[in-house]
C-alpha positions, 0 to 999 in steps of 0.5 A: 500499499502506498500513502498519498498526501497532496494539497488542492486549492478551493475557491474563497466562500466555497468550503460549504459546497465543497463539503456538500458535494462530497457528502453526497459523493455518487456511489459510482464514484466511491465504486470507482475509487475503490475499483482502482485501489483507492482507500483510507481517502480523507480531505481536510480544509485549512479555512484560513488558507482554502487550501485542501489537504488529501491523504489517500492509500492506494494498492498500486500506483499504475492502476490508481493513475488509470482512474483518471480516465474514467468517464465518472471522474471526468464527470466529477472533475467537471461538476467541481471545477466551478468551485476550485482550482483546475487545469485545462482538462478540468482536473484539480490543480493538485500538488503532491506532498513530500512525506517526512514523518510516519509513525505506525 
């Protein structure tokens, strides 16, 4: 299992909407995440900076990378593009974080 940490960037005033949309996460999106080896997925918000911090464990990096090309994932990116910083393809601007400590 690979642990991944990353950050994304929410537009000001969109925290409640972001949380609402994730509380109503589509069942097919949950299924896709699991089918591509994603587990123990959490996202945290720093409300002072609107920076989102994500944590995810994946079974296989290559399998996880293929999740980006699924129809449901592309639909999710389009759905979220109005409330967060995105790239030209509507994927979220995402910065990987360097792991510096882990206690098991």
